[in-house]
Backbone as a printed PyTorch tensor [residue, N CA C, xyz], in Angstrom:
tensor([[[ 10.1180, -26.1670,  30.1310],
         [ 10.4800, -25.0830,  29.2230],
         [  9.9570, -23.7720,  29.7800]],

        [[ 10.8060, -22.7830,  29.9200],
         [ 10.4300, -21.4980,  30.4940],
         [  9.8100, -20.5610,  29.4740]],

        [[  9.1560, -19.5630,  29.9920],
         [  8.5370, -18.5640,  29.1230],
         [  9.5880, -17.6040,  28.5850]],

        [[  9.3470, -17.1410,  27.3560],
         [ 10.2260, -16.1640,  26.7170],
         [  9.4450, -14.8860,  26.4580]],

        [[ 10.1860, -13.8040,  26.2780],
         [  9.5730, -12.5260,  25.9640],
         [  9.3840, -12.4140,  24.4560]],

        [[  8.1420, -12.1370,  24.0500],
         [  7.8080, -11.9470,  22.6420],
         [  7.1670, -10.5770,  22.4750]],

        [[  7.2010, -10.0920,  21.2320],
         [  6.6110,  -8.8040,  20.9030],
         [  5.6150,  -8.9850,  19.7640]],

        [[  4.5340,  -8.2120,  19.8540],
         [  3.4920,  -8.2840,  18.8250],
         [  2.9160,  -6.8870,  18.6400]],

        [[  2.6600,  -6.5230,  17.3860],
         [  2.0050,  -5.2570,  17.0680],
         [  0.5160,  -5.5110,  16.8750]],

        [[ -0.2810,  -4.6500,  17.4620],
         [ -1.7340,  -4.7340,  17.3280],
         [ -2.1960,  -3.4660,  16.6250]],

        [[ -2.8710,  -3.5820,  15.4640],
         [ -3.2850,  -2.3850,  14.7290],
         [ -4.3700,  -1.6040,  15.4660]],

        [[ -4.3720,  -0.2860,  15.2580],
         [ -5.4240,   0.5790,  15.7700],
         [ -6.1820,   1.1580,  14.5810]],

        [[ -7.2790,   1.8110,  14.8380],
         [ -8.0860,   2.3890,  13.7630],
         [ -7.4680,   3.6560,  13.1930]],

        [[ -6.4620,   4.2030,  13.8520],
         [ -5.8340,   5.4450,  13.4090],
         [ -4.5910,   5.1960,  12.5590]],

        [[ -4.5170,   4.0620,  11.8880],
         [ -3.3450,   3.6970,  11.0760],
         [ -2.0720,   3.7630,  11.9060]],

        [[ -2.1330,   3.1500,  13.0400],
         [ -1.0070,   3.0890,  13.9430],
         [ -1.0120,   1.6990,  14.5640]],

        [[ -0.2200,   1.5040,  15.5940],
         [ -0.1890,   0.2120,  16.2590],
         [  0.2240,   0.3720,  17.7120]],

        [[ -0.0860,  -0.6440,  18.4720],
         [  0.3510,  -0.7520,  19.8540],
         [  1.3120,  -1.9310,  19.9000]],

        [[  2.4830,  -1.7220,  20.4510],
         [  3.4670,  -2.7950,  20.5790],
         [  3.2540,  -3.4670,  21.9370]],

        [[  2.9150,  -4.7380,  21.9080],
         [  2.6910,  -5.4970,  23.1340],
         [  3.9090,  -6.3510,  23.4530]],

        [[  4.1840,  -6.4620,  24.7350],
         [  5.2450,  -7.3420,  25.2140],
         [  4.5580,  -8.4970,  25.9450]],

        [[  4.8540,  -9.7240,  25.5310],
         [  4.1790, -10.8970,  26.0780],
         [  5.1790, -11.9050,  26.6120]],

        [[  4.8220, -12.6120,  27.6570],
         [  5.6080, -13.7340,  28.1470],
         [  4.8610, -15.0030,  27.7700]],

        [[  5.4580, -15.7770,  26.8720],
         [  4.7800, -16.9550,  26.3330],
         [  5.6860, -18.1810,  26.3890]],

        [[  5.0560, -19.3380,  26.3880],
         [  5.8080, -20.5970,  26.3240],
         [  6.3600, -20.8520,  24.9320]],

        [[  5.7160, -20.3110,  23.9370],
         [  6.1500, -20.4640,  22.5590],
         [  5.5330, -19.3630,  21.7160]],

        [[  6.0660, -19.1260,  20.5520],
         [  5.5760, -18.0540,  19.6930],
         [  4.1540, -18.3340,  19.2340]],

        [[  3.3200, -17.3290,  19.3160],
         [  1.9790, -17.3760,  18.7660],
         [  2.0050, -16.6260,  17.4410]],

        [[  0.8830, -16.5540,  16.7870],
         [  0.8140, -15.8720,  15.4950],
         [  1.2490, -14.4110,  15.6340]],

        [[  2.1230, -13.9870,  14.7490],
         [  2.6390, -12.6190,  14.6880],
         [  3.3700, -12.1870,  15.9610]],

        [[  3.9640, -13.1150,  16.6630],
         [  4.7910, -12.8220,  17.8400],
         [  6.2550, -13.0520,  17.4760]],

        [[  7.1170, -12.1050,  17.8560],
         [  8.5130, -12.1590,  17.4710],
         [  9.4020, -11.9020,  18.6860]],

        [[ 10.6370, -12.3710,  18.5990],
         [ 11.5680, -12.2410,  19.7170],
         [ 12.1500, -10.8400,  19.8560]],

        [[ 12.0350, -10.0130,  18.8160],
         [ 12.5520,  -8.6420,  18.9020],
         [ 11.4700,  -7.6370,  18.5180]],

        [[ 11.5830,  -6.4460,  19.0970],
         [ 10.6540,  -5.3670,  18.7640],
         [ 10.7780,  -4.9890,  17.2950]],

        [[ 12.0150,  -4.9610,  16.8040],
         [ 12.2730,  -4.5610,  15.4230],
         [ 11.5900,  -5.4990,  14.4300]],

        [[ 11.6830,  -6.8100,  14.6830],
         [ 11.0680,  -7.7870,  13.7880],
         [  9.5420,  -7.6670,  13.8300]],

        [[  8.9860,  -7.4450,  15.0050],
         [  7.5320,  -7.2920,  15.1450],
         [  7.0490,  -6.0690,  14.3680]],

        [[  7.7670,  -4.9550,  14.5110],
         [  7.3830,  -3.7230,  13.8200],
         [  7.5490,  -3.8770,  12.3170]],

        [[  8.6300,  -4.4560,  11.8710],
         [  8.8810,  -4.6630,  10.4480],
         [  7.7960,  -5.5300,   9.8170]],

        [[  7.4570,  -6.6150,  10.4840],
         [  6.4240,  -7.5300,   9.9830],
         [  5.0750,  -6.8220,   9.9120]],

        [[  4.7590,  -6.0320,  10.9350],
         [  3.5010,  -5.2920,  10.9540],
         [  3.4540,  -4.2560,   9.8380]],

        [[  4.5350,  -3.5060,   9.6480],
         [  4.5470,  -2.4530,   8.6260],
         [  4.3610,  -3.0190,   7.2280]],

        [[  4.9000,  -4.2100,   6.9720],
         [  4.7100,  -4.8590,   5.6780],
         [  3.2290,  -5.2210,   5.4850]],

        [[  2.6060,  -5.7650,   6.5200],
         [  1.1900,  -6.1240,   6.4400],
         [  0.3170,  -4.8750,   6.3340]],

        [[  0.6930,  -3.8250,   7.0450],
         [ -0.0750,  -2.5820,   7.0030],
         [ -0.0810,  -1.9800,   5.6020]],

        [[  1.0460,  -2.0470,   4.9080],
         [  1.1240,  -1.5250,   3.5370],
         [  0.1370,  -2.2630,   2.6340]],

        [[  0.0730,  -3.5680,   2.7510],
         [ -0.8680,  -4.3730,   1.9600],
         [ -2.3020,  -4.0150,   2.3400]],

        [[ -2.5650,  -3.8430,   3.6530],
         [ -3.9100,  -3.5060,   4.1220],
         [ -4.3680,  -2.1530,   3.5810]],

        [[ -3.4760,  -1.1720,   3.5630],
         [ -3.8340,   0.1600,   3.0460],
         [ -4.1530,   0.0840,   1.5520]],

        [[ -3.3710,  -0.6800,   0.8070],
         [ -3.6440,  -0.8560,  -0.6220],
         [ -5.0000,  -1.5270,  -0.8280]],

        [[ -5.3110,  -2.5350,  -0.0220],
         [ -6.5970,  -3.2270,  -0.1370],
         [ -7.7440,  -2.2880,   0.2170]],

        [[ -7.5900,  -1.5080,   1.2810],
         [ -8.6110,  -0.5370,   1.6700],
         [ -8.8770,   0.4460,   0.5300]],

        [[ -7.8180,   0.9940,  -0.0640],
         [ -7.9740,   1.9400,  -1.1610],
         [ -8.6700,   1.2950,  -2.3540]],

        [[ -8.3840,   0.0230,  -2.6350],
         [ -9.0580,  -0.6940,  -3.7160],
         [-10.5490,  -0.8510,  -3.4340]],

        [[-10.8830,  -1.1370,  -2.1770],
         [-12.2890,  -1.2760,  -1.7950],
         [-13.0240,   0.0450,  -1.9760]],

        [[-12.4240,   1.1420,  -1.5080],
         [-13.0530,   2.4580,  -1.6470],
         [-13.2180,   2.8150,  -3.1210]],

        [[-12.2060,   2.5460,  -3.9440],
         [-12.3200,   2.7880,  -5.3870],
         [-13.4640,   1.9740,  -5.9810]],

        [[-13.5670,   0.7050,  -5.5900],
         [-14.6450,  -0.1520,  -6.0880],
         [-16.0180,   0.3560,  -5.6820]],

        [[-16.1580,   0.8120,  -4.4480],
         [-17.4410,   1.3500,  -3.9830],
         [-17.8000,   2.6060,  -4.7620]],

        [[-16.8140,   3.4740,  -5.0000],
         [-17.0820,   4.6980,  -5.7580],
         [-17.4810,   4.3850,  -7.1950]],

        [[-16.8540,   3.3930,  -7.8130],
         [-17.2440,   2.9900,  -9.1740],
         [-18.6530,   2.4040,  -9.1820]],

        [[-18.9840,   1.6370,  -8.1510],
         [-20.3290,   1.0770,  -8.0380],
         [-21.3620,   2.1920,  -7.8780]],

        [[-21.0430,   3.2090,  -7.0910],
         [-21.9420,   4.3520,  -6.9300],
         [-22.1590,   5.0610,  -8.2640]],

        [[-21.0920,   5.2250,  -9.0340],
         [-21.2040,   5.8830, -10.3360],
         [-22.0900,   5.0820, -11.2840]],

        [[-21.9490,   3.7550, -11.2730],
         [-22.7080,   2.9380, -12.2270],
         [-24.1570,   2.7080, -11.7980]],

        [[-24.4380,   2.6980, -10.4890],
         [-25.7990,   2.4240, -10.0100],
         [-26.5410,   3.6600,  -9.5380]],

        [[-25.8750,   4.7660,  -9.4700],
         [-26.4820,   5.9610,  -8.9050],
         [-26.0700,   6.0780,  -7.4500]],

        [[-26.2350,   7.2630,  -6.9180],
         [-25.7460,   7.5240,  -5.5720],
         [-26.4910,   6.6960,  -4.5240]],

        [[-25.7580,   6.1290,  -3.5920],
         [-26.3090,   5.4010,  -2.4520],
         [-25.3120,   5.4910,  -1.3170]],

        [[-25.7320,   5.0960,  -0.1560],
         [-24.8030,   5.0110,   0.9610],
         [-25.1590,   3.8180,   1.8210]],

        [[-24.2090,   3.3760,   2.5960],
         [-24.4480,   2.3020,   3.5390],
         [-23.9470,   2.7660,   4.8920]],

        [[-24.6140,   2.2890,   5.9240],
         [-24.2950,   2.7590,   7.2660],
         [-24.6860,   1.6960,   8.2790]],

        [[-24.3880,   1.9630,   9.5170],
         [-24.7050,   1.0700,  10.6260],
         [-25.7050,   1.7910,  11.5170]],

        [[-26.6900,   1.0800,  12.0020],
         [-27.6580,   1.7100,  12.8890],
         [-27.7550,   0.9260,  14.1930]],

        [[-28.1780,   1.6250,  15.2460],
         [-28.4320,   1.0030,  16.5450],
         [-29.6930,   1.6180,  17.1210]],

        [[-30.5220,   0.7830,  17.7100],
         [-31.6950,   1.2540,  18.4230],
         [-31.6240,   0.7290,  19.8430]],

        [[-31.8970,   1.6050,  20.7990],
         [-31.8520,   1.2010,  22.1860],
         [-32.0300,   2.3890,  23.0980]],

        [[-31.7390,   2.1720,  24.3590],
         [-31.8320,   3.2250,  25.3520],
         [-30.7620,   2.9900,  26.4110]],

        [[-30.9180,   3.5960,  27.5740],
         [-29.9030,   3.4710,  28.6150],
         [-29.7980,   2.0660,  29.1830]],

        [[-30.7460,   1.1900,  28.8500],
         [-30.6970,  -0.1940,  29.3170],
         [-29.9630,  -1.1170,  28.3480]],

        [[-29.7000,  -0.6400,  27.1550],
         [-28.9710,  -1.4630,  26.2080],
         [-29.3910,  -1.2380,  24.7730]],

        [[-28.7160,  -1.9340,  23.8990],
         [-29.0050,  -1.8860,  22.4660],
         [-29.9490,  -3.0460,  22.1540]],

        [[-31.0910,  -2.7320,  21.5490],
         [-32.0900,  -3.7530,  21.2510],
         [-31.9710,  -4.3010,  19.8370]],

        [[-31.4810,  -3.4660,  18.9520],
         [-31.3890,  -3.8750,  17.5530],
         [-30.2590,  -3.0980,  16.9080]],

        [[-29.5300,  -3.7530,  16.0230],
         [-28.4630,  -3.0690,  15.2990],
         [-28.2090,  -3.8220,  14.0040]],

        [[-27.5960,  -3.1380,  13.0610],
         [-27.2690,  -3.7900,  11.8050],
         [-26.8190,  -2.8100,  10.7470]],

        [[-26.6070,  -3.3310,   9.5600],
         [-26.1840,  -2.5270,   8.4170],
         [-27.3760,  -2.2530,   7.5110]],

        [[-27.3190,  -1.1160,   6.8200],
         [-28.3430,  -0.8470,   5.8310],
         [-27.7350,  -0.1230,   4.6410]],

        [[-28.4320,  -0.2500,   3.5150],
         [-28.1030,   0.4930,   2.2940],
         [-29.2790,   1.4160,   2.0350]],

        [[-28.9930,   2.6660,   1.7060],
         [-30.0550,   3.6390,   1.4880],
         [-29.8130,   4.4120,   0.2010]],

        [[-30.9250,   4.7740,  -0.4570],
         [-30.8480,   5.6250,  -1.6370],
         [-32.2120,   6.2540,  -1.8560]],

        [[-32.2230,   7.2660,  -2.7150],
         [-33.4460,   8.0050,  -2.9900],
         [-33.9560,   7.6680,  -4.3830]],

        [[-35.2790,   7.4750,  -4.4680],
         [-35.9420,   7.2600,  -5.7540],
         [-37.1830,   8.1510,  -5.7750]],

        [[-37.2650,   9.0210,  -6.7610],
         [-38.4090,   9.9140,  -6.9400],
         [-38.7650,  10.6750,  -5.6670]],

        [[-37.7560,  11.1130,  -4.9400],
         [-37.9880,  11.9020,  -3.7330],
         [-38.2390,  11.0940,  -2.4730]],

        [[-38.2810,   9.7650,  -2.5700],
         [-38.4600,   8.9070,  -1.3930],
         [-37.1200,   8.3080,  -0.9980]],

        [[-36.8310,   8.2990,   0.2940],
         [-35.6090,   7.6830,   0.7890],
         [-35.9410,   6.2480,   1.1940]],

        [[-35.2940,   5.3000,   0.5500],
         [-35.4700,   3.8800,   0.8750],
         [-34.2520,   3.3630,   1.6320]],

        [[-34.4910,   2.6580,   2.7390],
         [-33.4240,   2.0430,   3.5280],
         [-33.7000,   0.5470,   3.6030]],

        [[-32.7410,  -0.2320,   3.1610],
         [-32.8500,  -1.6850,   3.1570],
         [-31.8930,  -2.2710,   4.1790]],

        [[-32.4300,  -3.0040,   5.1470],
         [-31.5880,  -3.6530,   6.1440],
         [-30.8550,  -4.8150,   5.4920]],

        [[-29.6170,  -5.0000,   5.8890],
         [-28.8020,  -6.0700,   5.3240],
         [-28.7860,  -7.2800,   6.2350]],

        [[-28.7610,  -8.4270,   5.6470],
         [-28.6220,  -9.7000,   6.3370],
         [-29.6970,  -9.8990,   7.3910]],

        [[-30.9320,  -9.6580,   6.9930],
         [-32.0700,  -9.8930,   7.9080],
         [-32.2190, -11.3570,   8.2120]]])
């Protein structure tokens, strides 16, 4: 069985996509025989993803309102030889002190 040309969209962080052309023995996940089908399938999934993202942001904002202002961020510690430690943290202020709690220690 010979290889066929398939197309797949790969999402980017800028709410866009890269259309890849692949030679495969058989269809893999989200691979289609036409560019149009690949783009159509991706755009449908992207619409759902944007709605989910907006729901998450709304939920975080409601949580901030109910618990008081806080933020979460990612940190990295290291130097030119590499990253020695990294992770997520949640931070907020209480009585003028800034508290940062590392997540998933």
